[in-house]
C-alpha positions as CSV (number, residue, x, y, z in Angstrom):
1,X,21.6,48.2,8.0
2,X,23.3,48.2,4.8
3,X,21.2,44.7,3.9
4,X,18.2,47.0,4.9
5,X,19.1,50.0,2.6
6,X,19.6,47.6,-0.4
7,X,16.2,46.0,0.2
8,X,14.7,49.5,0.8
9,X,15.8,50.3,-2.7
10,X,15.2,46.8,-4.8
11,X,11.4,46.5,-3.0
12,X,8.8,48.7,-1.9
13,X,7.8,48.0,1.6
14,X,5.0,45.9,0.7
15,X,7.4,43.4,-0.7
16,X,9.9,43.4,1.4
17,X,6.4,41.9,4.1
18,X,6.1,39.3,1.8
19,X,9.8,38.6,1.2
20,X,10.2,37.9,5.2
21,X,6.9,36.1,5.7
22,X,8.1,33.6,2.2
23,X,11.7,33.5,4.5
24,X,9.6,32.4,7.7
25,X,8.1,29.5,6.4
26,X,10.7,28.3,3.9
27,X,13.0,27.9,7.5
28,X,9.9,26.0,9.1
29,X,9.6,23.7,5.8
30,X,13.4,22.7,6.2
31,X,13.3,22.0,9.8
32,X,10.2,19.2,9.0
33,X,11.9,18.4,6.4
34,X,15.6,17.4,8.4
35,X,13.1,16.1,11.5
36,X,11.1,13.9,8.8
37,X,14.6,12.3,7.3
38,X,16.4,12.2,10.0
39,X,14.0,10.8,12.8
40,X,15.2,7.2,12.9
41,X,18.6,7.9,13.5
42,X,17.7,10.2,16.2
43,X,17.8,9.1,20.1
44,X,14.4,9.7,22.7
45,X,14.6,13.7,23.4
46,X,16.6,14.5,26.8
47,X,13.1,15.8,28.1
48,X,11.5,12.3,27.9
49,X,15.0,10.4,28.6
50,X,14.6,12.6,32.6
51,X,11.1,11.7,32.9
52,X,11.9,8.0,32.4
53,X,14.4,8.2,34.8
54,X,12.8,9.7,37.5
55,X,10.0,7.9,37.7
56,X,11.4,4.4,37.3
57,X,14.2,5.0,39.9
58,X,11.1,6.6,42.1
59,X,9.1,3.2,41.8
60,X,12.4,1.6,42.6
61,X,12.3,3.4,45.9
62,X,8.8,2.7,46.4
63,X,9.6,-1.0,45.6
64,X,12.1,-1.0,48.4
65,X,10.7,0.8,51.2
66,X,7.2,-0.4,51.7
67,X,6.4,0.6,55.1
68,X,5.6,4.0,56.2
69,X,7.0,7.4,54.1
70,X,10.0,8.6,56.1
71,X,9.1,12.3,57.3
72,X,10.9,14.4,55.0
73,X,9.3,12.8,51.9
74,X,6.0,13.1,53.1
75,X,4.7,16.2,51.1
76,X,7.0,15.3,48.4
77,X,5.5,12.0,47.8
78,X,1.7,14.0,47.3
79,X,3.4,16.3,44.4
80,X,5.4,13.3,42.9
81,X,2.0,11.1,42.2
82,X,0.8,12.0,39.4
83,X,3.9,12.0,37.5
84,X,5.0,8.8,39.3
85,X,2.0,6.8,37.8
86,X,2.7,8.0,34.5
87,X,5.7,7.3,34.6
88,X,5.1,3.7,35.6
89,X,2.5,2.6,32.8
90,X,5.5,3.9,30.4
91,X,7.7,1.4,32.5
92,X,5.3,-0.9,32.4
93,X,5.1,-0.5,28.8
94,X,8.2,-0.8,27.9
95,X,10.2,-3.5,29.7
96,X,10.4,-6.7,29.7
97,X,8.8,-9.7,31.5
98,X,10.0,-10.7,34.5
99,X,10.9,-14.6,34.9
100,X,11.2,-14.6,38.8
101,X,9.1,-13.1,41.6
102,X,11.2,-11.0,43.8
103,X,9.5,-10.0,47.8
104,X,9.4,-6.7,48.5
105,X,12.7,-5.7,51.0
106,X,10.9,-3.9,54.3
107,X,12.8,-1.9,56.8
108,X,12.8,-4.7,59.6
109,X,12.7,-8.1,58.1
110,X,11.4,-10.5,60.4
111,X,12.8,-13.9,60.7
112,X,11.3,-16.8,58.9
113,X,9.7,-19.0,62.1
114,X,8.9,-22.3,60.8
115,X,5.8,-23.5,63.0
116,X,5.9,-26.8,65.6
117,X,3.2,-29.1,65.5
118,X,2.6,-29.8,69.3
119,X,4.6,-32.4,71.1
120,X,1.8,-34.6,72.5
121,X,-1.8,-35.5,70.7
122,X,-4.4,-35.3,73.7
123,X,-7.4,-36.0,71.3
124,X,-7.2,-39.3,71.2
125,X,-9.7,-41.0,72.2
126,X,-7.1,-44.4,73.4
127,X,-4.8,-42.5,74.6
128,X,-2.6,-39.3,75.1
129,X,1.0,-39.8,73.0
130,X,3.8,-37.6,72.9
131,X,6.4,-37.9,70.3
132,X,9.4,-35.8,70.7
133,X,12.3,-35.2,68.7
134,X,15.6,-33.7,70.2
135,X,16.8,-33.1,72.8
136,X,15.2,-34.9,75.0
137,X,15.7,-35.0,78.9
138,X,14.2,-36.9,81.4
139,X,14.4,-37.2,84.7
140,X,12.1,-39.9,87.0
141,X,12.5,-39.4,90.4
142,X,10.5,-36.0,89.8
143,X,8.3,-37.9,86.1
144,X,9.4,-35.1,84.0
145,X,10.1,-34.8,80.2
146,X,12.1,-31.8,79.0
147,X,12.9,-31.1,75.0
148,X,15.6,-28.5,75.0
149,X,15.8,-25.9,72.3
150,X,17.5,-22.7,72.1
151,X,15.0,-21.2,69.6
152,X,12.7,-19.7,71.8
153,X,10.8,-19.2,68.3
154,X,10.3,-22.3,67.6
155,X,7.9,-22.9,70.8
156,X,4.5,-22.1,68.6
157,X,3.1,-25.6,69.3
158,X,-0.2,-24.1,70.7
159,X,-0.1,-21.7,73.7
160,X,0.7,-24.5,75.9
161,X,3.9,-25.5,76.1
162,X,3.4,-28.0,78.7
163,X,1.7,-31.1,79.1
164,X,0.5,-33.8,81.8
165,X,0.5,-37.1,80.2
166,X,-0.4,-40.5,82.1
167,X,1.6,-42.9,79.6
168,X,-1.6,-46.3,79.9
169,X,-3.8,-46.9,76.4
170,X,-7.1,-46.6,78.2
171,X,-7.7,-43.0,78.6
172,X,-11.4,-43.2,79.4
173,X,-11.6,-45.3,82.2
174,X,-10.6,-43.3,84.8
175,X,-10.5,-46.2,87.4
176,X,-7.3,-47.4,84.7
177,X,-6.0,-43.9,85.1
178,X,-5.9,-43.4,88.7
179,X,-3.7,-46.6,89.0
180,X,-1.6,-44.3,86.4
181,X,1.4,-42.3,87.0
182,X,1.4,-38.7,85.5
183,X,4.2,-36.9,83.8
184,X,4.6,-33.4,83.1
185,X,6.0,-32.6,79.3
186,X,7.3,-29.2,78.5
187,X,9.1,-27.5,76.1
188,X,12.5,-25.5,77.3
189,X,15.2,-22.7,76.1
190,X,18.0,-24.8,78.2
191,X,18.3,-21.0,79.6
192,X,16.7,-22.1,83.2
193,X,18.4,-22.7,86.5
194,X,16.3,-25.6,86.9
195,X,17.2,-27.6,83.5
196,X,17.9,-31.0,84.3
197,X,21.3,-31.3,83.2
198,X,22.2,-34.9,81.3
199,X,24.1,-38.2,83.2
200,X,23.3,-40.9,80.5
201,X,23.0,-40.3,76.5
202,X,21.5,-43.0,74.7
203,X,21.7,-43.4,71.2
204,X,18.2,-45.1,70.3
205,X,14.9,-43.9,70.8
206,X,12.6,-44.8,73.9
207,X,9.4,-45.6,74.7
208,X,7.9,-44.9,78.3
209,X,4.8,-46.9,79.0
210,X,3.1,-47.4,82.0
211,X,2.6,-50.8,84.0
212,X,-0.2,-49.5,86.0
213,X,-3.9,-49.4,85.5
214,X,-5.6,-52.8,84.8
215,X,-2.0,-54.7,83.9
216,X,-2.1,-58.7,85.9
217,X,-5.3,-58.7,83.9
218,X,-4.9,-60.7,81.1
219,X,-7.3,-59.7,78.7
220,X,-5.7,-55.8,79.6
221,X,-2.5,-56.7,79.5
222,X,-2.6,-57.7,75.4
223,X,-5.2,-55.0,74.8
224,X,-4.3,-52.0,76.7
225,X,-0.4,-52.8,77.0
226,X,0.9,-55.8,74.7
227,X,-0.9,-54.6,71.6
228,X,-0.1,-50.8,71.6
229,X,3.5,-51.5,72.6
230,X,4.0,-53.2,69.4
231,X,2.2,-50.7,67.1
232,X,4.2,-48.3,68.3
233,X,7.8,-50.1,68.8
234,X,7.6,-52.3,66.0
235,X,8.8,-49.6,63.5
236,X,12.6,-49.8,65.4
237,X,13.2,-52.9,64.5
238,X,14.2,-53.9,68.1
239,X,16.4,-50.7,68.3
240,X,14.4,-49.0,70.9
241,X,14.8,-48.7,74.6
242,X,11.5,-49.0,76.6
243,X,11.5,-47.3,79.9
244,X,8.4,-48.4,82.4
245,X,7.2,-46.2,84.8
246,X,4.1,-47.7,87.7
247,X,6.6,-51.0,87.0
248,X,5.5,-54.3,88.4
249,X,8.7,-57.1,88.3
250,X,5.9,-60.1,87.9
251,X,4.7,-58.5,85.2
252,X,7.8,-57.9,83.2
253,X,8.6,-62.2,83.7
254,X,5.1,-62.7,82.5
255,X,5.6,-61.3,79.3
256,X,9.3,-61.3,78.9
257,X,10.3,-63.7,75.7
258,X,7.1,-60.8,74.1
259,X,9.6,-57.6,75.7
260,X,12.4,-59.3,74.5
261,X,11.0,-59.8,70.6
262,X,10.5,-55.8,70.9
263,X,13.6,-54.5,72.1
264,X,17.0,-56.0,72.2
265,X,18.0,-53.1,75.7
266,X,16.7,-54.1,79.2
267,X,14.0,-52.5,80.3
268,X,14.6,-49.6,82.4
269,X,12.3,-48.8,85.4
270,X,12.8,-45.0,85.3
271,X,10.6,-43.7,88.4
272,X,14.2,-45.4,90.3
273,X,16.2,-43.2,88.4
274,X,18.1,-40.3,90.3
275,X,20.1,-39.7,87.0
276,X,18.8,-37.9,83.9
277,X,18.2,-39.8,81.0
278,X,18.5,-38.3,77.2
279,X,17.6,-39.6,73.9
280,X,17.3,-37.9,70.7
281,X,13.4,-38.9,70.4
282,X,11.2,-40.2,73.2
283,X,7.4,-41.6,72.5
284,X,5.8,-41.3,76.0
285,X,2.0,-43.1,75.9
286,X,1.0,-46.4,73.6
287,X,-0.7,-46.0,70.5
288,X,-4.0,-47.9,70.5
289,X,-6.7,-49.3,68.2
290,X,-9.9,-48.5,69.8
291,X,-11.6,-51.9,68.8
292,X,-10.0,-54.0,72.0
293,X,-7.8,-56.7,71.2
294,X,-7.3,-55.6,67.4
295,X,-5.1,-53.7,65.0
296,X,-6.8,-51.0,62.0
297,X,-4.7,-52.3,59.4
298,X,-5.6,-49.0,57.6
299,X,-4.6,-46.7,60.0
300,X,-1.0,-48.4,61.1
301,X,1.2,-50.7,58.7
302,X,0.9,-53.7,60.9
303,X,-1.7,-55.9,61.9
304,X,-3.3,-59.0,63.9
305,X,-2.0,-61.1,61.5
306,X,1.2,-59.8,62.0
307,X,1.3,-59.3,65.5
308,X,0.3,-63.1,65.8
309,X,3.4,-63.9,63.7
310,X,5.2,-62.3,66.7
311,X,3.9,-64.4,69.0
312,X,4.8,-67.9,67.1
313,X,8.4,-67.0,67.0
314,X,8.7,-65.3,70.6
315,X,7.5,-68.3,72.1
316,X,8.7,-71.3,69.2
317,X,4.8,-71.9,68.5
318,X,4.8,-74.8,65.7
319,X,1.1,-75.1,64.1
320,X,0.4,-72.3,62.0
321,X,-3.1,-73.8,61.0
322,X,-5.8,-76.3,62.0
323,X,-5.9,-79.2,61.3
324,X,-8.6,-80.0,58.3
325,X,-11.0,-83.1,58.2
326,X,-11.4,-85.2,55.3
327,X,-14.5,-87.3,54.5
328,X,-13.3,-91.0,54.2
329,X,-10.0,-89.9,55.3
330,X,-8.0,-91.0,59.0
331,X,-6.4,-88.1,60.6
332,X,-5.4,-87.6,64.0
333,X,-8.6,-86.2,66.1
334,X,-9.0,-82.3,66.3
335,X,-8.5,-81.2,69.8
336,X,-10.5,-79.5,72.0
337,X,-9.1,-77.2,74.8
338,X,-11.8,-76.2,77.4
339,X,-10.5,-73.7,79.5
340,X,-11.4,-73.7,83.3
341,X,-12.1,-71.0,86.0
342,X,-11.6,-72.2,89.0
343,X,-13.6,-69.1,91.1
344,X,-16.3,-67.3,88.8
345,X,-17.8,-68.4,85.8
346,X,-16.7,-71.8,86.1
347,X,-18.0,-74.5,84.0
348,X,-19.8,-77.1,87.1
349,X,-20.1,-79.8,84.4
350,X,-16.9,-80.2,83.1
351,X,-17.2,-84.1,82.6
352,X,-20.6,-84.0,81.2
353,X,-19.2,-81.7,78.2
354,X,-16.1,-83.5,78.4
355,X,-17.7,-86.8,77.4
356,X,-20.3,-85.3,74.9
357,X,-17.1,-83.5,73.3
358,X,-15.4,-87.6,72.5
359,X,-18.5,-89.0,71.6
360,X,-18.6,-86.4,68.7
361,X,-14.4,-87.6,67.8
362,X,-12.8,-84.6,69.9
363,X,-9.6,-85.2,72.0
364,X,-10.3,-83.1,74.5
365,X,-8.5,-81.3,77.4
366,X,-8.7,-78.9,80.5
367,X,-6.7,-76.3,81.4
368,X,-6.5,-72.8,83.0
369,X,-4.2,-70.0,82.0
370,X,-1.6,-69.5,84.4
371,X,1.7,-67.3,84.8
372,X,3.7,-69.3,82.6
373,X,2.5,-67.9,79.1
374,X,5.3,-69.5,77.5
375,X,3.8,-72.7,78.5
376,X,0.1,-72.3,78.1
377,X,0.9,-70.9,74.7
378,X,2.0,-73.9,73.6
379,X,-1.1,-76.1,74.9
380,X,-3.3,-73.1,72.9
381,X,-1.3,-73.6,69.5
382,X,-1.6,-77.4,69.7
383,X,-5.2,-77.2,69.6
384,X,-7.8,-76.4,66.9
385,X,-11.0,-75.9,69.4
386,X,-10.9,-73.8,72.3
387,X,-14.0,-72.9,74.5
388,X,-14.4,-71.2,77.6
389,X,-16.8,-68.7,79.3
390,X,-16.1,-65.2,78.9
391,X,-13.2,-64.5,80.7
392,X,-9.8,-63.0,80.7
393,X,-8.9,-65.7,79.8
394,X,-10.0,-66.2,76.3
395,X,-7.3,-63.5,75.2
396,X,-4.8,-66.2,75.1
397,X,-7.0,-67.0,72.0
398,X,-4.3,-64.8,70.0
399,X,-1.9,-68.4,70.5
400,X,-4.2,-70.3,68.3
401,X,-3.5,-71.7,65.1
402,X,-5.2,-70.1,61.6
403,X,-8.5,-71.3,60.5
404,X,-8.7,-72.6,64.5
405,X,-12.4,-72.4,65.9
406,X,-13.6,-70.4,69.2
407,X,-16.5,-71.2,71.1
408,X,-17.5,-68.2,73.7
409,X,-20.0,-69.3,76.3
410,X,-21.8,-66.0,77.4
411,X,-23.3,-66.1,80.6
412,X,-27.2,-64.7,81.9
413,X,-27.8,-61.5,82.4
414,X,-26.6,-59.2,79.2
415,X,-23.8,-59.9,78.1
416,X,-24.0,-59.6,74.7
417,X,-21.8,-56.6,73.9
418,X,-19.3,-57.4,76.2
419,X,-18.8,-61.2,74.5
420,X,-18.8,-59.7,71.0
421,X,-16.8,-56.1,71.2
422,X,-14.5,-57.9,73.8
423,X,-13.3,-61.1,71.8
424,X,-16.2,-62.1,69.1
425,X,-15.2,-59.3,66.5
426,X,-11.4,-59.2,67.4
427,X,-11.1,-63.6,66.4
428,X,-12.5,-62.3,63.1
429,X,-9.4,-59.9,62.5
430,X,-7.2,-62.9,63.7
431,X,-8.1,-65.5,60.9
432,X,-10.3,-67.4,63.9
433,X,-13.8,-69.1,63.5
434,X,-15.7,-67.4,66.3
435,X,-18.8,-69.3,67.6
436,X,-20.8,-68.1,70.0
437,X,-23.3,-70.2,72.5
438,X,-25.8,-68.0,74.6
439,X,-26.3,-70.0,78.3
440,X,-30.4,-69.9,79.5
441,X,-31.4,-68.8,83.0
442,X,-31.8,-72.5,83.9
443,X,-28.2,-73.1,83.0
444,X,-26.9,-70.1,85.5
445,X,-26.1,-70.7,89.0
446,X,-28.1,-67.8,89.9
447,X,-31.3,-69.2,90.0
448,X,-29.9,-71.1,92.9
449,X,-29.0,-68.1,95.1
450,X,-32.2,-65.6,94.0
451,X,-36.3,-66.2,93.6
452,X,-37.5,-66.4,89.4
453,X,-39.5,-63.4,90.5
454,X,-36.7,-61.1,91.5
455,X,-34.8,-58.4,89.3
456,X,-31.6,-60.5,88.9
457,X,-33.7,-63.2,86.7
458,X,-36.6,-61.3,85.3
459,X,-35.0,-58.4,84.4
460,X,-31.1,-57.7,84.1
461,X,-31.5,-54.5,82.8
462,X,-32.7,-53.3,85.4
463,X,-28.9,-54.0,87.5
464,X,-27.2,-53.0,84.1
465,X,-28.3,-49.4,85.0
466,X,-27.3,-49.3,88.5
467,X,-23.5,-49.2,87.0
468,X,-20.8,-51.8,86.1
469,X,-19.9,-52.1,90.1
470,X,-23.1,-53.8,90.0
471,X,-23.3,-55.7,87.2
472,X,-19.9,-57.1,88.0
473,X,-20.6,-58.0,91.6
474,X,-23.8,-60.2,90.7
475,X,-23.1,-61.5,87.0
476,X,-19.6,-61.8,86.6
477,X,-18.7,-62.4,90.6
478,X,-21.7,-64.9,91.5
479,X,-22.2,-66.6,88.6
480,X,-21.3,-70.0,87.5
481,X,-22.5,-72.3,84.5
482,X,-23.7,-75.8,83.8
483,X,-24.1,-76.3,80.3
484,X,-27.1,-78.1,78.9
485,X,-25.3,-80.7,77.3
486,X,-28.0,-81.3,74.6
487,X,-28.6,-77.8,73.7
488,X,-24.5,-77.4,73.3
489,X,-24.6,-80.4,71.0
490,X,-25.1,-78.9,67.9
491,X,-22.0,-75.8,68.7
492,X,-19.7,-78.4,68.6
493,X,-21.0,-80.5,65.6
494,X,-21.1,-77.0,63.6
495,X,-17.1,-76.4,65.1
496,X,-16.4,-80.0,63.4
497,X,-18.3,-78.9,60.1
498,X,-15.6,-75.6,59.9
499,X,-12.9,-77.6,60.3
500,X,-14.0,-79.5,57.1
501,X,-13.5,-76.3,55.1
């Protein structure tokens, strides 16, 4: 009041009003100058700090809870949405670049499940095969194989967790497969009451294969069993246990030398075993190349040359290469082996063929393949040229030395495809020179059994269309060969020429 009286006495009312306005403007100017000078030293305003803190905190809440909002936050989320967006923009601008990615944390975290590959491959055209690792239990008398695992979540190997397998490598042949025992392969949690308990534990892998099918036919012994067994087991270098189903003791005796080269353990006749055998790894079935009597070296780690080296070692075969003839040099004559047959597709004029061959400079041997593989392998290996009519016995070409000559005599009646696919093409993979002699109608014994106008002689394709059984009964089971030596002479001369190179 005292100041008001003083102002009233010193200044008029109009001057007092002007003085108040001036003081107000002066205060504003002083405040503005103060902010300008001290701005670098002042922190962010509390209101902005609060806004940032709320926005960043809410963002963290959103990161940690990517599921549905709890009921008590459902309404609040709507009101916070705009403010949160603004806060996120500010945080994005101010924050440092992230150096590592953090996965969102959900309320319910599912366990990481490693997907398991199917145990059995049933898509291979050669034959179904199962490769099983882990706690593998085999119950022979029930033809069952179980992979036991406590982690049921890994049973993601397709919708099926069980398979039926016939372990023989000629899947497309129903006749062969009908003679092969069927095995069940399944995944198990180990909690079932009927799960077999181990009686015998093995520390090495096992391979289960069948001796059924066409076992006993020399060609099929090699292309369906021995070569596939080599492909499947060679990687273990003998540290593998063979389990045989459809066991044929005479077959094992016949090929004992080869089996011992592939496994250091005695074969187990698993069909007769009542005890449960357990292994860390089991292969059910055998790998097989679709091309007969061959190994695809681009697909597998081995070749037919490797397989033939194993045979050389198994049977102690001495001759590595066929004789190389040189003009003007006297060396031992090349050896010719004629494989004879007693029943069908046999040579009816062996003496004439022998006489011709000797006149050309060959030393001739005549023999028929027997169960004594070791002895016959040694004979084949000692020769430079082998000839014979199409048949299982020609599978013995696997014992020939490198650069030897193989002459296949092809019977009448449409054998061309069989001759080429069974022996012609495979021989090339063995480093063997292949020659083919197709007999004429007149060289076949069928002309003595059928009229010349019969379809058997005039149109073999008619018989072929009736199926394998009809073809086999006529052209394979009823036919013998009488070679026209004059017509055959150029073939023997060509073989000599190849030996010169």
